N, C-alpha and C positions, 0 to 999 in steps of 0.2 A: 504494500499499500504506500509505504514512504517513497519507494522508487518510482512508482506511478507518479505520485504528487510532483516529485523533482522533475520527472519527464515533461508534465504539464506546464511547470514554471519555464523551464528552458524552452519549451515550444513557443510560449507567449512571448519571452524575450526575444527569441529568433525571429518570431513573426514581426515583432515591432521593429527590429533592425532592418529587417528586409524592407519594410514600408519606407524607413527612414532613407535606404540607399538607393531608391529609384531616381532615376535621372528624369529631366522633364521630357526627353525624346522618348525614353520608355514609357513614360505615362501617357504621352501622346497617343501610343498605339492602343493603349487601355480605355482612354478618354478621347475620342476621336473629334469630337465637337468642342467649339469654344465660343466664348462671349467674352467682352471686356467691360470693365466697370472704371470710371474715372472718379477719382477721391481729390477733393479740394480742399486744404487746411487754410482757411481764412484767417487764422490766428498768427502773430508776428511772434512766434515762439515754437520751438520744437516740441513734439509731442510722442510721448511713447505709450504703447499699448492702446491705442485709440479703438474704443468698441465701434464696429462697423455692422448694421443690421440691414440686410437686403430682403425685401419682401418678394417671396417666390411669385406672387401675384403680379409684380411690377416687372419681374424678368420674362414671365410667359407672355406678356403683352408684345415683347419683342423677340423672343425666341420660343415659339409655341412648342417645340419638340424638348424644352429643357427638362430634365430630369433630377430632381434634387436628391435621389437616393444613389446616385453615383456620380461623384464630381471630386475635383481636387482645386485648391485655389493657388495661385503663383503671383508672386511679387518679386520683381527684378529677377526673374526666371528662378527663384527658390520658392519651393512649396512652403506654405504657411498652414497653421493648424485652422481649421474650419469645422462648423457642424451644421446640420439642418434640424430643425425644431417644430415638431407637431404641438403647438400650443392649445389646442381644443380637442385632442384626443379623436379626431375623426378620420386619423390614418392618412393624412395629406400633410406635408410639411407647410408651415407658413413662413419660415424665415430661414435665411443663411447667414450665419454669424461668424465674424473673426475679428481679431485685433491687429493692428498695424502701427509702426511708427511712421510718422511724417515729420519732416522737417519744416521749419518757418515759411509759411506761405506758400508750401509745395503743392503741385498737382501731379499725382502719381495714377499710372494706370495699372490696374491689376487684371489678371486673365483667370476666368473659370474655365478649365477643361472638363468635360462631362460626355456621359454616354446616354443615349436616348431611352435605352430600356435597361432592365435590371437593377441589382442592388451591388454596390461596390464600396465598401465602408473603409475609410483610411483610419489607421490608429495613431493618435497623438498622446504626448505626454498631458496628464491631467493637469489644469491649473485652475480649476474650479470643481466643487463637489457640493451635493446637497444629499441629506440622508435623513431617514428616519428609522428608528429601531425600538422595537418593544419586545417584550417577553412572551414566550410561548412555552406551554407545559405545566404552568403553575395556576394559582387561581387567587381570586381576591377574597381576603378576610378583613372585615372592619375597613375597607377602603385601601387597604395595603395588599401588594400582590406578594405572594408567597411561592417560592420556588421558581422554576423555570429558567429560561436562557435568552438571551438577546438575539433576535433575527433582524435584519434589515428588511423593510418593506418599501413598497411604492405608494401605499395608500392605507389610511387607518380612519376609520370612525371611532371617535374617542368614546370609551366605554363610561357609562354613566356613573361607573363605580369609582373612575379615576379621578384624582385631585392632586394637589401639590403633595411631594414626597411620598407617592404611591409606589415608588420603585418598580413601576411598570414600564416607563417609557425611558431609554437610555438618555441621559443628561436632560430629562424632563420635556423633551420636545425635539422638534426638527432642528437640523442645523445645516449651516451653508458656509462657504468658505471660498476664498481666491487664494493665492499664492502669497497675498499680502496680511490678511486677517480673518477671523472666524466669527461666527455668530451662532447663537440660538435663540428661541424664544420658548416660554413656556407654555406648553399645551395644555393650559388649565385655567382656572379663573383669575390668575395673576395677569396672564396674557403679556408678559413684560419680555423685553429683549435684553439679551446679556452678550459679552463680548469675551472671546477667546484671544487671547494675545498669542502670537506664533513666533517662535525663535528660528523658524525654517520656512522656506518657499515651498516645502513638500506638502502634500495633503495630509493633515493629521486626524480629521474627525473619526476616522474609522477606528482609531485607537482609544478615543477618548471615552471615560466611563466604564470601562470593561475591568479595571483592577481595583474594584471598589466603586460603589455607585457614584459618590460624589468626590473621587479621587483626584479630579481635575482642579480642585481648589489648591492643591499642592504644586510646587514647582516641579516641572518635569523637563525632560530633553526637548520635547515639541513647544514647551510653553506652558500656559496654564489661564485659568478663569481669572481675568484681570478686574473685573467689574461687579460692583455690588448693586443690585436693582433695588433691593429693599421693597418699599412700598410704592415705589414711582413705576413710571412707564418703562423704566430701563432705559432704553435708547431708540427713539423711533417708533415705538408702538404707539396705539390709537386709542382714544376715549372721547367721551362727551362731558363738556364742562358744566358742572351743575353747582351754581354758586361759587363757593371756594374750593370745590373739590372737583376731582375728575372721575367719572365713572367708567371704570376699566371694562372689557368685554367678558364680564364675570356671570351674568345670569343668561344663559341661552338655553334654546330648546335641544340643540345637538351641535357638533361641531366634527368636520371631517377634514383630513389634510391629506395631500397628494405631492409626491415628488413628480413635477410635470416634466422637469429637463435636469439631467445630471450630466453635464458635459464637459468637454475639455476646456471650452471657452467661455461658457455661459451655463448657469445653474439657476433653476426657478422652482419655488415652492408655492402652491396654492392651497390656501385654507377657507373653507366655506363655514361662516357662523351663521346658523339658522336661529331666527328668533331672539336675537340679542335684544333683551328688555330693558329699556331705559325710561323710567316714569311708566307713563300710559302708552308709549311708542314701542313698536317691535321692528327691528331692522333684519334683513337677509344681507350679510356683508361678504364679499369676496375679495380676499387679500392676496395678491400676487407679489412675492417677494424674489428679487433677482440680482445676480452679483456676475461680473465680468472679470476675465483673467487680468492680472495685473493692476487691479483697482481696489482701493479701500470702500468705494462706495456701494451701499446696497440701496437698489430702486425699489420702491413700493408703489404699487398701484391699487387703489381701493375702489370697489364697485358696490354700490347699494341699490337696494330695490325702492327706495325712495331718499330724497336728499336730507341727511340729517342737520338738526340746528346745532351749533357750537360744537363742531367736530375739532378736536385738537390732537396734536403729536407734540411729543416733547422728550425731556431727558431729565434725569434725577437732579435735584436741586442740592448743590453741595456749595455752601456759602464759604468754605475754606479754599475752593478752587478758584480759578480766573475766569469769570464769566465774561464773553464779548460777543458781539453782533457784526456782521459785514454785509455787504450788499452789492450788487452789480444792477445793471439795467432791468433785467427780468428776473432775478433770484435775489432772495433774502436768506443769510444763513445765521445761527447762533451757535455758539461753540462754548465749551468747557475744557479747561485744561487742568488738570486735578492729580493728586496723589491716588494710586490705585492700589489693589490688593497685594501686587507684588513689591509694594512699599518703592516704586518709582512712579514716572508720570504716564498719564494716558489723555490723550486728546479726543473728544468726542464732538460731533457736530450734526445739525440737522439743516438741510437746504430745501427751500420751498419756493415754487414759483410766486414771484410778486403779486401776479393778478389774484392769488388764491389767499392772500395773507390778510387776514381781518385785524389781529392784533398780536403782540407778545405780552405774556404775563407770567405769574408765578403763582403757584399754591405752595402749601408748607412742603410737599414732596418733590415738586416738578418746575422746571422751567418748561413753558410751552408756547406754541404757535396754534392760534385758532385759525381754521381754514374755512373760506366761503368762497361764493362767486364760482360755483360749480353745479352742475346738475348730473347727479348720481354717481359721477367718477371724477376722482382727483388721484395725482401723483406728487411724490417728494421723494427725497433721498437722505441717508445718513451714512455717517462714516465714523471710523475709530483708528486711531494711530497710537501704537504702543512703543514705548522708549526702545525695548528690546528686540524689536523687529530687525531683520537683517538691514542695515543700512536706514535704522528708524530715526524717527523725529525725537530729538532729545531736548528741546527747549521750547518755550511758548512763543518766541519770536518765528521759529522755523514752524510751528504748527499754524501760525496766522498766515505765514506765506504759502502754506500748503491749501489753507481755505482759499485764499486769494486766486492761486493756481486753478483750483477747481472751478471756482465761480468764472474764471476767465475762459476756461474749455466749455463749460456749459453755455456760455454766451456765443460761443463760436462753432456751432454744429457743423461737421464735415459736410461739404456739397458733394452728394453722389449722383453720378449720372450713368445709367446703364446703356450701353451702346449695342 
């Protein structure tokens, strides 16, 4: 059995190397069709790992025989990692995504090779990950899960018996990460987001919470949980402002969670909150959380069955930390630079479209943005930067510069032209 396992590992490694060693001329024989996409960086600054999203529907308008299941992307005659994503589980891909470096003011042409039929998947190093893991083989007793072992799943309808510290879901909820940072949120009445600081660019979530349920609070080779959410929204979770308090997504009829995309370039988690009760109102909310390779930013898109009043997002209020705000023409940011659980520094920030920002405020537990001027759907982003990351941000001035950089890039989206 051990020999068989070693053989499988060697085969996977060999297959990966085989893919990586293909030349463009060799791949042109496998993928005989091609199209070109022009990318223009309008920002007067070099950009690294810029996320590019191509809608399959836009490609098909010009290349009717395009097949998203068999393609390879080239930039400057070098293959770059890409993936095709089915976002609505209808069996058809909705987008092609990759990340790319662009120089100041640069216009670059990339080429997509494809074959018109069949499936031909490329293998790339994972730079993002999303996972959800819960126990099998045990049972609930007084809302605690006894026995069993963790297994990863792509979908979970949260059992009614589950609550905080039930020992049922590994690290208490779904997790997502890039090569920069990791996050999780509590899939229970707290519904707060937490931060995993990483000392490595490799994927680490698959190893978290296995050697003791909450061992991630202790320093490890990969990093640790560096953030304490307490009774707050954590970072970037959402709620409804009710007087001087924020109502978390705590009273619901049911919740389900799905790993929609677990890719090398992008990962996405979708959570449905059915019957979220706030006063005499009930909401059905769908939350899409996504992250790209090379980025600290998590993007959140919330969809409601009817538009809520006094929707807020925010992060923990820490009066010992340095709170500041920044803005650009179309985005507002609030940020906090604070001591963290690793006894060093952590920067966190939330960025919202200016058109949706109603007010900035604070409760006893949170700094918050109140969001409005939208109908049923709204988006925002949040990020975290830990001092011990490889090449990490180690002081408040550098963190302020990072927020400024992110704002400037959001203000200058890449101009995409499919040829």
